N, C-alpha and C positions, 0 to 999 in steps of 0.2 A: 616216813617223817623226818629221820634222822637228816636224810638229803636237804630237806628243807629248812632244816634247822641250821645246818651248813650253809646253806646257801643265803640266808638272812644275815647270818654273824659274818658272812664274807661281805655281804653288801653295807652293813653297819661300820665295817672295818675302813670299807674305801671311803664312806661319808665322813669318816673321821680323819682321814688323810688328806682330803681336799677341802676340810673345813679351817676357815682362818676366825680367827678369834672375834668376837663383834664388841661394838663399842657405842656411844654416844648416848644422846639425850632422845627419848622417843616421842617427845609432844612439841611439834613445832606449832607457830604461833602466827597471827595474820600478819603480812611483812607488805609493804612498800617501798620499793626502790625509785630513784628517780636520780636521772641522769641528765645534766645541762646541755643542752646543744647552744653555744653562742652564750655563755653567761655574762651576767655584767660586768663591768670594769670596774666596779667599785664594790664595797663589802652588802651583804644584802641578806636578808631572812626569807625563810620559804617556810609555808606552813599548810596544812590541807583543812580546807575550810568545809562544815558540816553545820547540820541542823540540828543541836542537841535538845533534846526534850529538858525544858526549862523546870521542870518540876523534882527532876533527879540532881542528887548530890554530883559533882564534878569531883574527879581527881587531878590534884595538880600537876600536872606534868612538867612544868618548867620550872628547874631549881636554881638555874646559873643566872647571874645578871647579865642585864641586855639593855640595849641602848633602847631607852623610855620613848623617843619619838618613833623610832621603826615600830615597836610594838604597838605604839596607837594606829600605826597605817595598819596593820595586820588586822585589826577590829574595823577597819571601814565598812565593813558589810554587814554589820550586826542590824542596822535597819531593815536588811534582807532577809534577817532570822539566820544567817551565817558566822558562824564564829570559828577563830583559829584553834583546831584540835589540840596542837602542842601548847600554843600559848595559854589559851584559855582552859583548857581541861576536856577530859573523855570521863563517862561513867564508869570505866574501867581503865586501869593504867595503860597508857602508851609510851613507848621510848621510842628516843630520837634527838633531833638537834635542830633549831631553826639555821642554823650556818651548815656550810657543805663540811664532808669530812676531809682527810687529806688526800683524798682520791677525784674531789671536787663531786662528790655522789650524797646524795640525802638518803636516808634510810629510818623508815617508822615501821616500828614493828611493836608485837606482843597485842596482846587481846582486847587493848582500846583502840586500835585502829578500825576508822569507820571503813563501812561497808560502800558508800556513795560519798563523793566528796570532788570540791573545786581544789586547784592548786594557785597559791597566790604567793607572788614574789614582790617584795617591798625593798628598795635600795636606800642607801644613805641619803641620797641625795631628794628622795622623797616620791620616787616613780613609784608606781603600784601597778602590777598586772595579773590577770585571773585567767584560769584557763576554762575550758567547757568542763561538762561534769564528766568526772572519772567513775568508772564504776567495779568495783572489786569482786568479780565473781567467781576468781578463785583463790585459794588460801593466799597465793603470793602473786603479784603482778611486778613488772619490772618496765619502768616508763623512760622513754627518751623526749625529753620536753625542751621544744625550740623558744628560746627566751626571746625570738623578735616577735613572733607571734603567737606564743603559746598554745602552738598545737602538739600533740603527742602521738607517740606511735608506741604500741607494748610489745613485748618480745613474744613469740610465739611460744605456746607450749606443746606442741606437735613434736618438738624433739625430745620431751621427756618418754613420750609413746615408742619411738623410732629407739631411743637410746636402751630401753628395757627389753625390748624384743632384742635387741643387739647383743645384749649381755646374757639376758636368761635363756634365750634359745638354744645357742649354740652347748651351753653348759648341760643344759635338760637333755639335750640328746646326746652328749656324750655320757654322761652318769646313768641314764636310763638304757643306754646300748650295750654298754659294760654289764649291767644287770643282765639284759638280755642274755648275753653270752655266759653269766653267771648260772642262769637258769638252765642252760642247754639247750636253747633253743636254734636250730638250723636257720641261720641268716639268710639263704640262698631262697627259702620260702616265706620268711616273715619279715623281712627287711622294710618291703614296701607298706603293708599294712602300718608297720611301728613307725614309719617315717610320716605316713598319711595322717593318723590320729594324731603324732605330737605335734606336727607342724600346726595344723588346725586348732588344737584345744590352747598350744602356749601362746599362739599370737592372739587368740581370743582372751585369755587368761594375762597377757601382759597388757593389752588395750585396758582390760577393767580395772587392773591394780594402777595402771598409770595415772588413771583417771580419777583412783580412791586418793592417790597421793595428790593430784593437780588440785582436787576441789576439798580433801580434808586433811592435807597434811601428813604427818606421819602417824599421826593416829589412825588417819581415814585409813593408810594402807596397811598398816598393821592388823586392825579390826576387820578389814575385807579378806586379807591373807588367809586364815583359817576355813571361812566358809567356802571361798572360791575354790581353793584345794581341793575340799571333800567333794565339790560336784564334779571337777575333773578326775577326780581318782574315781569317781563312780561312773561315770562316762566312758573312760578308758578300761576300766575293767569289764565292763560289760561290752563294749568293742572288742577287747582282746578275746575273752571267752568266745567269739564266735569267729573271730578273724584268723589266729593264731593257730598253726597247723603242727603237728608232730605231737601233741601232748594233750593230757585231760584237760575237760574244760576249768575244774578245779585249780590245776597248776597255771591255767592262762590268767583266771582270776587273781590267783597269788601274786603272779608275776605283775598283773597290774596295779596292786596295793602295794606291794614292796616297792616299786620302780617309784612310783608318787610319793610316797610318804618318804622315803628316801631325799629324792630333788626337795621335797616342800620342807624336810627339815635341814638341808644345807641351805636354801634360799632363807629360812627362817632366822639359822644363827647367824645370816651373813645381813640380816635386811638392812642393818644401819649402814652397811658399805654401799649398800645399793640405793638408799636413800639419800647418803650423802653425794653420790655420782649424778642422782636426778637432779640435787639442788643445783648443780654446776651447769646441768644442760638450761633451767629457767631463769637463773639468776645472770 
């Protein structure tokens, strides 16, 4: 028992040495980023057209003074039940601007961003263009919109899946391998089962956590993290109980628990670093 205590103490000392201080806001909100290809060569406004529930009150998103004629053009499709989300308002707040930012990009975010909308662009000279329907199936979407024909493409989210695997798999293998050494397992006989189960479970875990992030944002990945880690810990502990050789079943299970709790703790402490990294991949 004293040896097990020493091993656990050594393990968590290792985790403390590898830990980086976490930071950041844990609650991402819906976000739409629109990059214009071949933008108008004159001043213009861009907004999201959506169908509001006319029985609901709306939050006035637009606060700055604007060109009244261009604002009127944004309301050109009210006879079809479509209203400009930023200029008209949304049931809950939405942040953004009708004009592009210094990079020529339009960003609308916060909880008022509609799930389904069209993009409308109006110019100072009176031109009005509208896109096909855009469906925001994920927490965030990034679009490249061609002003010439108002067609758009979305940035793929698969980069988030590959990015997480690339970050978490090597780190997990390193930490759990070091813990394997601390437990005194013979590498010659136990390396193959160690690699087999870790590669399988970490790929599956990364896919599920990335999906939680893509569809649920920071809160999605945070709330999914602990239940998924518990399932992985159970699977690996039962696997190690039968497959690791040269020690008792109890020690094998104990290794599975300590190794997984250690890597889970390391990941959770740094989860905001991971989230920031995933954001850079999908934006």
